[in-house]
TORBA-446263 format. One line per field, with one value per residue: x negated, y, z negated of N, C-alpha, C in turn; residue in one letter. Coordinates in nm, 2 decimals, always signed. Layout:
<rs>
n.x = (X|...) $
n.y = (Y|...) $
n.z = (Z|...) $
ca.x = (X|...) $
ca.y = (Y|...) $
ca.z = (Z|...) $
c.x = (X|...) $
c.y = (Y|...) $
c.z = (Z|...) $
type = (a|...) $
</rs>
This chain:
<rs>
n.x = (+4.41|+4.25|+4.21|+4.07|+3.83|+3.72|+3.58|+3.37|+3.23|+3.16|+3.00|+2.79|+2.69|+2.58|+2.39|+2.22|+2.12|+2.06|+1.89|+1.66|+1.57|+1.50|+1.30|+1.11|+1.05|+1.00|+1.07|+0.99|+0.84|+1.03|+1.19|+1.48|+1.74|+2.02|+2.17|+2.39|+2.61|+2.63|+2.71|+2.95|+3.09|+3.11|+3.29|+3.50|+3.56|+3.66|+3.89|+4.03|+4.10|+4.36|+4.53|+4.42|+4.47|+4.74|+4.80|+4.69|+4.85|+5.09|+5.05|+5.01|+5.27|+5.43|+5.35|+5.38|+5.67|+5.71|+5.62|+5.80|+5.78|+5.86|+5.88|+5.74|+5.60|+5.56|+5.42|+5.20|+5.07|+4.98|+5.02|+5.08|+4.82|+4.57|+4.61|+4.63|+4.37|+4.09|+4.02|+3.75|+3.65|+3.83|+3.77|+3.49|+3.55|+3.70|+3.51|+3.32|+3.47|+3.56|+3.30|+3.23|+3.43|+3.38|+3.14|+3.20|+3.38|+3.20|+3.00|+3.16|+3.24|+3.00|+2.97|+3.17|+3.43|+3.48|+3.25|+3.21|+3.33|+3.20|+2.95|+2.91|+2.83|+2.60|+2.45|+2.31|+2.01|+1.73|+1.77|+1.93|+2.07|+2.27|+2.34|+2.49|+2.74|+2.84|+3.07|+3.33|+3.67|+3.84|+3.67|+3.62|+3.88|+3.91|+3.71|+3.80|+4.07|+4.13|+4.02|+4.16|+4.42|+4.40|+4.33|+4.56|+4.76|+4.64|+4.70|+4.59|+4.54|+4.65|+4.52|+4.27|+4.19|+4.20|+3.99|+3.76|+3.69|+3.57|+3.35|+3.20|+3.14|+2.98|+2.76|+2.69|+2.59|+2.35|+2.24|+2.18|+1.98|+1.67|+1.45|+1.20|+1.29|+1.22|+1.32|+1.22|+1.28|+1.53|+1.52|+1.60|+1.87|+2.04|+2.15|+1.95|+1.79|+1.57|+1.64|+1.89|+1.80|+1.67|+1.89|+1.98|+1.78|+1.60|+1.38|+1.19|+1.39|+1.60|+1.75|+2.04|+2.13|+2.12|+2.13|+2.40|+2.55|+2.69|+2.68|+2.56|+2.30|+2.35|+2.53|+2.42|+2.20|+2.32|+2.44|+2.24|+2.14|+1.96|+1.71|+1.41|+1.13|+0.79|+0.71|+0.84|+1.14|+1.12|+1.22|+1.53|+1.87|+2.08|+2.09|+2.06|+2.31|+2.37|+2.63|+2.77|+2.60|+2.73|+2.98|+3.27|+3.26|+3.17|+3.38|+3.59|+3.46|+3.52|+3.75|+3.72|+3.65|+3.36|+3.00) $
n.y = (+5.62|+5.44|+5.25|+5.37|+5.46|+5.20|+5.07|+5.25|+5.23|+4.97|+4.97|+5.14|+4.99|+4.77|+4.88|+4.98|+4.75|+4.55|+4.69|+4.79|+4.53|+4.43|+4.61|+4.55|+4.29|+4.22|+4.04|+4.09|+4.37|+4.65|+4.93|+5.09|+5.14|+5.30|+5.31|+5.45|+5.36|+5.09|+5.16|+5.28|+5.05|+4.90|+5.04|+5.04|+4.78|+4.75|+4.91|+4.77|+4.53|+4.50|+4.47|+4.25|+4.05|+4.05|+3.96|+3.70|+3.59|+3.60|+3.42|+3.19|+3.14|+2.99|+2.73|+2.67|+2.67|+2.46|+2.26|+2.24|+2.39|+2.59|+2.94|+3.06|+3.02|+2.76|+2.73|+2.89|+2.74|+2.53|+2.19|+1.84|+1.57|+1.71|+1.94|+1.89|+1.85|+1.94|+2.30|+2.38|+2.16|+2.18|+2.42|+2.38|+2.18|+2.34|+2.54|+2.37|+2.26|+2.49|+2.60|+2.40|+2.41|+2.68|+2.66|+2.53|+2.71|+2.94|+2.87|+2.85|+3.10|+3.20|+3.07|+3.12|+3.33|+3.47|+3.57|+3.84|+3.97|+3.89|+3.98|+4.22|+4.20|+4.08|+4.28|+4.42|+4.56|+4.63|+4.29|+4.29|+4.33|+4.52|+4.50|+4.29|+4.37|+4.45|+4.38|+4.30|+4.34|+4.17|+3.96|+3.88|+3.78|+3.56|+3.40|+3.34|+3.27|+2.99|+2.80|+2.88|+2.81|+2.53|+2.47|+2.54|+2.38|+2.15|+2.15|+2.28|+2.49|+2.83|+3.03|+2.93|+2.91|+3.18|+3.26|+3.18|+3.36|+3.59|+3.47|+3.36|+3.60|+3.75|+3.57|+3.59|+3.85|+3.82|+3.62|+3.77|+3.94|+4.11|+3.95|+3.76|+3.43|+3.17|+2.83|+2.60|+2.24|+2.26|+2.38|+2.28|+2.23|+2.42|+2.72|+2.99|+3.33|+3.33|+3.11|+3.20|+3.44|+3.35|+3.27|+3.52|+3.58|+3.71|+3.64|+3.35|+3.17|+2.89|+2.88|+2.83|+2.91|+2.89|+2.75|+2.79|+2.75|+2.88|+2.85|+2.60|+2.40|+2.16|+2.10|+2.20|+2.04|+1.79|+1.84|+1.91|+2.18|+2.29|+2.50|+2.60|+2.71|+2.77|+3.03|+3.36|+3.49|+3.79|+3.95|+4.10|+4.13|+4.16|+3.97|+4.08|+4.32|+4.53|+4.59|+4.92|+5.18|+5.32|+5.34|+5.37|+5.30|+5.04|+4.92|+4.94|+4.79|+4.49|+4.51|+4.63|+4.62|+4.48|+4.40) $
n.z = (-13.30|-13.43|-13.25|-13.06|-13.20|-13.28|-13.06|-13.03|-13.27|-13.27|-13.05|-13.13|-13.34|-13.22|-13.05|-13.26|-13.36|-13.16|-12.96|-13.11|-13.16|-12.90|-12.83|-13.01|-12.98|-12.68|-12.40|-12.12|-12.00|-11.93|-11.75|-11.85|-11.63|-11.48|-11.72|-11.80|-11.63|-11.74|-12.01|-11.94|-11.85|-12.07|-12.24|-12.07|-12.07|-12.32|-12.29|-12.09|-12.21|-12.36|-12.14|-12.02|-12.21|-12.20|-11.94|-11.95|-12.15|-12.03|-11.83|-11.93|-12.04|-11.85|-11.87|-12.12|-12.15|-11.97|-12.12|-12.31|-12.53|-12.82|-12.83|-13.07|-13.41|-13.37|-13.11|-13.17|-13.37|-13.23|-13.08|-13.08|-13.11|-13.14|-13.25|-13.53|-13.61|-13.82|-13.84|-13.79|-13.63|-13.43|-13.31|-13.24|-13.03|-12.86|-12.78|-12.65|-12.44|-12.31|-12.24|-12.03|-11.84|-11.79|-11.67|-11.42|-11.32|-11.31|-11.12|-10.90|-10.85|-10.75|-10.52|-10.33|-10.18|-10.40|-10.50|-10.45|-10.65|-10.88|-10.81|-10.92|-11.18|-11.15|-11.03|-11.21|-11.33|-11.53|-11.69|-11.98|-12.31|-12.29|-12.02|-12.02|-12.06|-11.83|-11.65|-11.42|-11.47|-11.33|-11.29|-11.55|-11.61|-11.43|-11.53|-11.79|-11.80|-11.69|-11.88|-12.10|-12.04|-12.02|-12.28|-12.43|-12.32|-12.40|-12.66|-12.88|-13.16|-13.12|-13.26|-13.30|-13.02|-12.95|-13.09|-12.95|-12.75|-12.87|-13.00|-12.79|-12.66|-12.82|-12.81|-12.54|-12.53|-12.67|-12.50|-12.28|-12.36|-12.36|-12.49|-12.67|-12.73|-12.86|-12.86|-12.93|-12.97|-12.89|-12.65|-12.40|-12.45|-12.56|-12.42|-12.34|-12.36|-12.17|-12.01|-11.90|-11.78|-11.56|-11.41|-11.31|-11.15|-10.87|-10.74|-10.70|-10.80|-10.74|-10.42|-10.40|-10.64|-11.01|-11.34|-11.46|-11.70|-11.99|-12.26|-12.33|-12.19|-12.07|-11.88|-11.65|-11.63|-11.59|-11.34|-11.17|-11.14|-11.32|-11.42|-11.55|-11.56|-11.71|-11.68|-11.73|-11.57|-11.35|-11.17|-11.08|-10.97|-10.68|-10.39|-10.07|-9.96|-10.23|-10.48|-10.52|-10.72|-10.91|-11.17|-11.10|-10.83|-10.84|-10.97|-10.78|-10.57|-10.53|-10.39|-10.15|-9.80|-9.65|-9.69) $
ca.x = (+4.29|+4.17|+4.18|+3.97|+3.72|+3.67|+3.48|+3.25|+3.17|+3.10|+2.88|+2.68|+2.63|+2.51|+2.27|+2.13|+2.07|+1.99|+1.80|+1.53|+1.51|+1.44|+1.17|+1.01|+1.01|+1.04|+1.02|+0.90|+0.84|+1.13|+1.24|+1.63|+1.81|+2.17|+2.24|+2.53|+2.71|+2.66|+2.79|+3.09|+3.14|+3.13|+3.40|+3.60|+3.60|+3.76|+4.01|+4.10|+4.13|+4.50|+4.59|+4.38|+4.54|+4.89|+4.80|+4.65|+4.96|+5.20|+5.00|+5.04|+5.41|+5.52|+5.30|+5.45|+5.80|+5.72|+5.59|+5.91|+5.74|+5.93|+5.80|+5.73|+5.50|+5.52|+5.33|+5.07|+4.99|+4.95|+5.10|+5.01|+4.73|+4.46|+4.65|+4.62|+4.23|+4.04|+3.99|+3.61|+3.65|+3.91|+3.67|+3.38|+3.60|+3.74|+3.38|+3.26|+3.57|+3.55|+3.17|+3.23|+3.51|+3.31|+3.03|+3.25|+3.42|+3.09|+2.94|+3.25|+3.23|+2.88|+2.96|+3.29|+3.46|+3.49|+3.12|+3.22|+3.38|+3.09|+2.83|+2.90|+2.76|+2.45|+2.38|+2.23|+1.86|+1.69|+1.88|+1.92|+2.20|+2.37|+2.38|+2.59|+2.89|+2.87|+3.15|+3.45|+3.79|+3.89|+3.58|+3.67|+4.00|+3.87|+3.62|+3.86|+4.20|+4.13|+4.00|+4.27|+4.53|+4.37|+4.33|+4.70|+4.82|+4.59|+4.76|+4.49|+4.59|+4.62|+4.42|+4.14|+4.17|+4.17|+3.85|+3.66|+3.64|+3.47|+3.23|+3.12|+3.11|+2.85|+2.66|+2.66|+2.51|+2.22|+2.20|+2.13|+1.89|+1.54|+1.38|+1.15|+1.37|+1.18|+1.41|+1.18|+1.34|+1.66|+1.51|+1.67|+2.01|+2.12|+2.12|+1.86|+1.77|+1.49|+1.73|+1.98|+1.72|+1.64|+2.02|+1.99|+1.65|+1.60|+1.25|+1.15|+1.49|+1.66|+1.84|+2.17|+2.16|+2.09|+2.17|+2.54|+2.60|+2.69|+2.64|+2.47|+2.22|+2.38|+2.61|+2.32|+2.11|+2.40|+2.47|+2.12|+2.11|+1.88|+1.58|+1.35|+0.99|+0.73|+0.70|+0.98|+1.18|+1.09|+1.29|+1.66|+1.96|+2.17|+2.03|+2.14|+2.36|+2.42|+2.75|+2.73|+2.53|+2.82|+3.09|+3.38|+3.23|+3.16|+3.52|+3.65|+3.39|+3.58|+3.87|+3.67|+3.58|+3.21|+2.91) $
ca.y = (+5.67|+5.34|+5.18|+5.46|+5.46|+5.07|+5.04|+5.33|+5.17|+4.85|+5.00|+5.19|+4.88|+4.68|+4.97|+4.99|+4.61|+4.49|+4.77|+4.77|+4.40|+4.42|+4.69|+4.48|+4.14|+4.22|+3.92|+4.16|+4.52|+4.70|+5.05|+5.09|+5.22|+5.29|+5.28|+5.52|+5.27|+4.99|+5.21|+5.29|+4.92|+4.85|+5.10|+5.00|+4.64|+4.76|+4.96|+4.67|+4.42|+4.47|+4.43|+4.11|+3.96|+4.04|+3.88|+3.58|+3.55|+3.58|+3.31|+3.06|+3.11|+2.88|+2.60|+2.64|+2.63|+2.33|+2.16|+2.25|+2.46|+2.71|+3.06|+3.11|+2.97|+2.63|+2.75|+2.95|+2.64|+2.41|+2.08|+1.72|+1.53|+1.80|+2.06|+1.83|+1.84|+2.08|+2.42|+2.38|+2.06|+2.23|+2.52|+2.31|+2.12|+2.45|+2.59|+2.27|+2.25|+2.62|+2.60|+2.31|+2.47|+2.79|+2.63|+2.51|+2.85|+3.04|+2.81|+2.86|+3.24|+3.22|+3.01|+3.15|+3.47|+3.54|+3.64|+3.99|+4.02|+3.85|+4.04|+4.34|+4.16|+4.06|+4.40|+4.49|+4.55|+4.50|+4.22|+4.31|+4.30|+4.62|+4.44|+4.19|+4.43|+4.49|+4.26|+4.34|+4.29|+4.04|+3.85|+3.83|+3.70|+3.44|+3.32|+3.31|+3.21|+2.85|+2.74|+2.91|+2.73|+2.39|+2.45|+2.56|+2.26|+2.03|+2.15|+2.35|+2.62|+2.94|+3.12|+2.89|+2.95|+3.33|+3.30|+3.14|+3.47|+3.67|+3.39|+3.36|+3.74|+3.78|+3.49|+3.65|+3.97|+3.76|+3.55|+3.87|+4.03|+4.11|+3.92|+3.61|+3.35|+3.04|+2.74|+2.46|+2.11|+2.29|+2.46|+2.22|+2.19|+2.55|+2.83|+3.10|+3.44|+3.28|+3.02|+3.29|+3.54|+3.27|+3.27|+3.65|+3.62|+3.72|+3.59|+3.23|+3.09|+2.81|+2.97|+2.80|+2.95|+2.79|+2.78|+2.85|+2.72|+3.02|+2.81|+2.48|+2.37|+2.02|+2.09|+2.22|+1.93|+1.68|+1.87|+1.95|+2.32|+2.34|+2.55|+2.67|+2.70|+2.82|+3.19|+3.42|+3.57|+3.92|+4.04|+4.07|+4.20|+4.09|+3.94|+4.14|+4.46|+4.53|+4.69|+5.06|+5.19|+5.39|+5.26|+5.36|+5.22|+4.90|+4.89|+4.92|+4.71|+4.37|+4.53|+4.69|+4.52|+4.49|+4.29) $
ca.z = (-13.33|-13.47|-13.12|-12.99|-13.27|-13.29|-12.97|-13.05|-13.39|-13.23|-12.96|-13.21|-13.43|-13.13|-13.02|-13.37|-13.40|-13.04|-12.90|-13.17|-13.13|-12.77|-12.82|-13.10|-12.92|-12.54|-12.30|-12.02|-12.00|-11.83|-11.79|-11.84|-11.52|-11.47|-11.85|-11.80|-11.57|-11.83|-12.13|-11.90|-11.85|-12.21|-12.28|-11.98|-12.10|-12.44|-12.24|-12.02|-12.30|-12.39|-12.01|-11.98|-12.30|-12.15|-11.83|-12.00|-12.23|-11.92|-11.74|-12.04|-12.07|-11.77|-11.91|-12.26|-12.12|-11.92|-12.22|-12.41|-12.66|-12.87|-12.84|-13.21|-13.48|-13.31|-13.01|-13.23|-13.44|-13.14|-13.07|-13.05|-13.22|-13.17|-13.36|-13.66|-13.64|-13.89|-13.75|-13.74|-13.52|-13.31|-13.26|-13.17|-12.91|-12.78|-12.73|-12.56|-12.32|-12.24|-12.17|-11.94|-11.75|-11.76|-11.57|-11.30|-11.27|-11.29|-11.00|-10.79|-10.82|-10.69|-10.37|-10.26|-10.16|-10.54|-10.53|-10.44|-10.78|-10.97|-10.78|-10.99|-11.29|-11.10|-10.97|-11.33|-11.33|-11.56|-11.76|-12.13|-12.38|-12.23|-11.89|-12.04|-12.06|-11.68|-11.60|-11.37|-11.54|-11.26|-11.32|-11.70|-11.61|-11.36|-11.61|-11.92|-11.80|-11.66|-12.00|-12.20|-12.00|-12.06|-12.43|-12.48|-12.27|-12.49|-12.80|-12.98|-13.23|-13.06|-13.32|-13.25|-12.87|-12.95|-13.16|-12.87|-12.68|-12.94|-13.03|-12.66|-12.61|-12.90|-12.76|-12.42|-12.56|-12.71|-12.39|-12.18|-12.43|-12.32|-12.61|-12.67|-12.81|-12.86|-12.93|-12.96|-12.92|-12.83|-12.53|-12.29|-12.48|-12.58|-12.32|-12.40|-12.26|-12.07|-11.92|-11.82|-11.69|-11.42|-11.34|-11.26|-11.09|-10.73|-10.70|-10.76|-10.84|-10.63|-10.33|-10.42|-10.78|-11.11|-11.48|-11.47|-11.81|-12.07|-12.39|-12.33|-12.06|-12.05|-11.75|-11.54|-11.63|-11.53|-11.19|-11.08|-11.14|-11.42|-11.36|-11.65|-11.57|-11.82|-11.68|-11.74|-11.47|-11.37|-11.07|-11.09|-10.89|-10.58|-10.26|-9.96|-9.99|-10.36|-10.51|-10.57|-10.85|-11.00|-11.23|-11.02|-10.70|-10.87|-11.01|-10.65|-10.48|-10.49|-10.31|-10.03|-9.70|-9.64|-9.72) $
c.x = (+4.20|+4.12|+4.07|+3.83|+3.64|+3.56|+3.35|+3.17|+3.09|+2.97|+2.76|+2.61|+2.55|+2.38|+2.18|+2.06|+1.99|+1.87|+1.66|+1.47|+1.44|+1.31|+1.06|+0.95|+1.05|+0.99|+0.95|+0.92|+0.93|+1.19|+1.39|+1.67|+1.95|+2.24|+2.38|+2.63|+2.73|+2.75|+2.94|+3.16|+3.18|+3.26|+3.53|+3.65|+3.69|+3.89|+4.10|+4.15|+4.28|+4.57|+4.55|+4.45|+4.69|+4.90|+4.78|+4.79|+5.08|+5.17|+5.03|+5.19|+5.47|+5.46|+5.36|+5.60|+5.82|+5.69|+5.70|+5.88|+5.82|+5.83|+5.79|+5.61|+5.46|+5.42|+5.20|+5.00|+4.95|+5.04|+5.01|+4.90|+4.61|+4.49|+4.64|+4.46|+4.20|+4.00|+3.84|+3.59|+3.73|+3.83|+3.56|+3.43|+3.64|+3.61|+3.33|+3.34|+3.55|+3.42|+3.18|+3.31|+3.45|+3.20|+3.07|+3.30|+3.30|+3.02|+3.03|+3.26|+3.09|+2.89|+3.09|+3.31|+3.47|+3.36|+3.12|+3.26|+3.26|+2.96|+2.81|+2.82|+2.61|+2.37|+2.30|+2.08|+1.79|+1.81|+1.84|+2.06|+2.30|+2.42|+2.49|+2.74|+2.93|+2.95|+3.29|+3.57|+3.85|+3.80|+3.60|+3.78|+3.98|+3.79|+3.69|+3.98|+4.20|+4.12|+4.10|+4.39|+4.52|+4.38|+4.46|+4.77|+4.78|+4.65|+4.68|+4.56|+4.55|+4.52|+4.28|+4.10|+4.12|+4.02|+3.73|+3.61|+3.54|+3.34|+3.14|+3.08|+2.99|+2.75|+2.61|+2.57|+2.36|+2.16|+2.12|+2.00|+1.75|+1.44|+1.31|+1.23|+1.34|+1.27|+1.36|+1.22|+1.49|+1.65|+1.59|+1.82|+2.09|+2.07|+2.05|+1.85|+1.69|+1.56|+1.82|+1.91|+1.70|+1.78|+2.03|+1.87|+1.67|+1.47|+1.21|+1.26|+1.55|+1.75|+1.99|+2.21|+2.11|+2.14|+2.30|+2.59|+2.58|+2.66|+2.55|+2.40|+2.27|+2.45|+2.51|+2.23|+2.19|+2.43|+2.36|+2.09|+2.03|+1.75|+1.52|+1.21|+0.92|+0.72|+0.84|+1.00|+1.16|+1.16|+1.44|+1.75|+2.04|+2.09|+2.11|+2.19|+2.43|+2.55|+2.70|+2.68|+2.63|+2.93|+3.20|+3.37|+3.22|+3.30|+3.60|+3.59|+3.45|+3.70|+3.84|+3.63|+3.44|+3.13|+2.92) $
c.y = (+5.55|+5.26|+5.24|+5.45|+5.32|+5.04|+5.13|+5.28|+5.05|+4.87|+5.05|+5.09|+4.79|+4.75|+4.98|+4.86|+4.55|+4.57|+4.77|+4.64|+4.38|+4.50|+4.63|+4.35|+4.13|+4.09|+3.98|+4.29|+4.57|+4.84|+5.06|+5.20|+5.19|+5.26|+5.34|+5.43|+5.16|+5.02|+5.22|+5.16|+4.87|+4.92|+5.07|+4.86|+4.64|+4.82|+4.86|+4.55|+4.39|+4.42|+4.28|+4.02|+3.94|+3.96|+3.73|+3.51|+3.51|+3.45|+3.18|+3.03|+3.00|+2.73|+2.57|+2.62|+2.49|+2.22|+2.15|+2.30|+2.58|+2.83|+3.12|+3.05|+2.84|+2.64|+2.80|+2.83|+2.53|+2.30|+1.94|+1.69|+1.62|+1.91|+2.01|+1.82|+1.96|+2.18|+2.42|+2.28|+2.12|+2.34|+2.48|+2.24|+2.22|+2.51|+2.49|+2.27|+2.39|+2.64|+2.51|+2.36|+2.60|+2.78|+2.61|+2.64|+2.95|+2.99|+2.85|+3.00|+3.28|+3.17|+3.03|+3.29|+3.55|+3.60|+3.78|+4.05|+4.00|+3.92|+4.16|+4.31|+4.14|+4.18|+4.48|+4.45|+4.66|+4.44|+4.23|+4.31|+4.40|+4.58|+4.34|+4.24|+4.46|+4.37|+4.32|+4.28|+4.16|+3.93|+3.80|+3.74|+3.56|+3.34|+3.26|+3.23|+3.05|+2.77|+2.77|+2.82|+2.59|+2.38|+2.46|+2.43|+2.14|+2.03|+2.23|+2.47|+2.73|+3.03|+3.07|+2.92|+3.09|+3.35|+3.26|+3.27|+3.55|+3.60|+3.40|+3.49|+3.78|+3.69|+3.55|+3.77|+3.92|+3.68|+3.64|+3.95|+4.00|+4.07|+3.79|+3.54|+3.21|+2.94|+2.61|+2.35|+2.15|+2.36|+2.40|+2.19|+2.32|+2.65|+2.94|+3.22|+3.40|+3.20|+3.11|+3.39|+3.47|+3.27|+3.40|+3.69|+3.62|+3.66|+3.45|+3.13|+3.01|+2.90|+2.95|+2.85|+2.85|+2.83|+2.87|+2.84|+2.85|+2.97|+2.70|+2.46|+2.23|+2.00|+2.11|+2.10|+1.80|+1.71|+1.93|+2.07|+2.38|+2.39|+2.65|+2.65|+2.78|+2.98|+3.23|+3.48|+3.71|+4.01|+4.01|+4.17|+4.11|+4.08|+4.01|+4.28|+4.45|+4.61|+4.82|+5.06|+5.25|+5.32|+5.25|+5.29|+5.07|+4.84|+4.86|+4.82|+4.58|+4.39|+4.61|+4.59|+4.58|+4.38|+4.24) $
c.z = (-13.36|-13.34|-13.04|-13.06|-13.27|-13.19|-12.99|-13.16|-13.34|-13.14|-13.04|-13.30|-13.35|-13.09|-13.14|-13.41|-13.27|-12.97|-12.96|-13.16|-13.02|-12.75|-12.92|-13.04|-12.78|-12.47|-12.18|-12.04|-11.90|-11.86|-11.75|-11.74|-11.53|-11.61|-11.86|-11.74|-11.67|-11.95|-12.07|-11.89|-11.99|-12.26|-12.21|-12.02|-12.23|-12.39|-12.16|-12.10|-12.33|-12.25|-11.98|-12.08|-12.26|-12.04|-11.86|-12.06|-12.13|-11.84|-11.82|-12.05|-11.99|-11.82|-12.05|-12.24|-12.06|-12.02|-12.33|-12.54|-12.71|-12.87|-12.97|-13.27|-13.43|-13.20|-13.07|-13.30|-13.36|-13.15|-13.05|-13.14|-13.23|-13.26|-13.49|-13.70|-13.73|-13.80|-13.69|-13.62|-13.41|-13.24|-13.18|-13.03|-12.81|-12.71|-12.62|-12.42|-12.24|-12.17|-12.04|-11.81|-11.69|-11.65|-11.44|-11.23|-11.22|-11.14|-10.88|-10.75|-10.76|-10.54|-10.30|-10.24|-10.30|-10.58|-10.54|-10.58|-10.88|-10.95|-10.86|-11.11|-11.25|-11.06|-11.10|-11.32|-11.41|-11.64|-11.90|-12.18|-12.32|-12.09|-11.90|-12.03|-11.91|-11.62|-11.54|-11.44|-11.47|-11.28|-11.45|-11.69|-11.54|-11.44|-11.74|-11.89|-11.78|-11.80|-12.09|-12.17|-12.04|-12.21|-12.48|-12.44|-12.36|-12.61|-12.91|-13.04|-13.16|-13.12|-13.30|-13.11|-12.88|-13.00|-13.08|-12.80|-12.75|-12.97|-12.91|-12.61|-12.69|-12.84|-12.62|-12.43|-12.58|-12.59|-12.29|-12.25|-12.38|-12.44|-12.59|-12.77|-12.80|-12.93|-12.96|-12.89|-12.86|-12.70|-12.41|-12.32|-12.48|-12.48|-12.40|-12.31|-12.15|-11.96|-11.84|-11.73|-11.55|-11.34|-11.25|-11.16|-10.93|-10.67|-10.77|-10.81|-10.72|-10.55|-10.35|-10.56|-10.88|-11.25|-11.50|-11.60|-11.91|-12.21|-12.41|-12.19|-12.00|-11.90|-11.63|-11.52|-11.55|-11.38|-11.11|-11.07|-11.25|-11.38|-11.47|-11.66|-11.68|-11.82|-11.69|-11.60|-11.47|-11.27|-11.07|-11.00|-10.80|-10.44|-10.16|-10.00|-10.14|-10.37|-10.53|-10.69|-10.94|-11.04|-11.14|-10.89|-10.71|-10.91|-10.88|-10.56|-10.45|-10.41|-10.18|-9.92|-9.69|-9.69|-9.87) $
type = (m|r|a|v|l|a|p|v|v|v|f|l|a|l|l|a|v|l|t|p|l|e|r|a|f|p|r|i|g|a|r|r|r|a|w|r|t|d|v|a|w|f|f|a|g|a|a|f|k|p|l|l|k|l|t|i|a|a|s|i|l|p|y|a|l|a|l|g|l|r|l|d|e|h|l|i|e|g|h|g|p|l|a|a|l|p|w|a|l|q|l|g|l|a|l|l|t|t|d|a|i|g|y|a|s|h|r|l|r|h|r|t|a|l|w|r|v|h|a|v|h|h|s|a|d|p|v|d|w|l|a|a|t|r|v|h|p|v|d|t|l|l|g|r|l|p|s|v|i|v|l|v|v|a|g|l|d|l|r|v|v|a|a|v|g|p|v|l|a|v|f|a|l|l|l|h|a|n|v|r|w|p|l|g|l|l|r|g|i|v|a|s|p|d|f|h|r|w|h|h|a|t|d|g|a|p|p|d|g|c|n|f|g|g|l|l|c|v|w|d|r|l|c|g|t|y|h|l|p|a|e|p|a|a|a|f|g|v|h|g|e|p|p|p|e|r|f|w|g|q|l|a|h|p|f|r|r|g|p) $
</rs>
C-alpha cells in the first residue's frame, strides 16, 4: 500500500507547489494539452522504477566482479581513493561526471536511431514541469546507465551514486517548468528553463539541436551547441511525424517501424 500511495503523495505535492508557481510567474502563456498522457507517464515512471533499478544493478555486476569487489558492504562503500573523499565532495564529483556523460548521451540520442526513443519526451507541448515526466523507460535507462557504470568503476560510494538520480530528477522538473527564472551572472553556467526550452524548440533553434546539458551549460559552450537568445522559445514538439498522442502508443512507439 505504501508503494502505491507514495507516488500519489509526491504527485500531489508537486502539483500543489509547481503549478501555482507556473501560473504566478509564467514564461509564456500556454494552454495545457494532453495532460492525461503526462500524468500517466508520471505514474508509469514510478511503476517502472524497480525494474530500472534491477536492470542497472545487473549491469553493474560484471564490472564489480571484474574489479574483484565483494558483493557486500565493500561494494556499497566504494573503493579506491575516491571513496575516502567526504560525501559532499563525492556528490559534487558524481553530479559533474553524470552531467558530462549525460550531455554526450543526450546528444547521441538526438543524432542516431535512438532518437525514436527520445522523441517521446520531445513530443510534449507545451513544455512545463509535468512534461518533464514524459520519458520512456528505455530513454531513462540509456540516460542513466553509462554514468552509473563509470561512477561505480571509479570507486564512489554507492549511496552517493544513488543520490544523484533524485537530485537530477528534481532539477529536471524545475528545468522544464514554464517559469521566469533569471539567473543573472549564472545564466551562461547553470542550465535554466529558458536554456532548456530552446532545446525543445521547433522554431528558431539550430537545426542540429542545442542545449543538451541537463545541469550545466559548460558542455554546450565547449562543444558549440550553446544557444540562448534573449527572447524565449515559444513553439515546441517534434519535427516531422510525431509519436502518438496517447500513453500506450508512446510506450510502444520505439518498437514500431515507421518514421
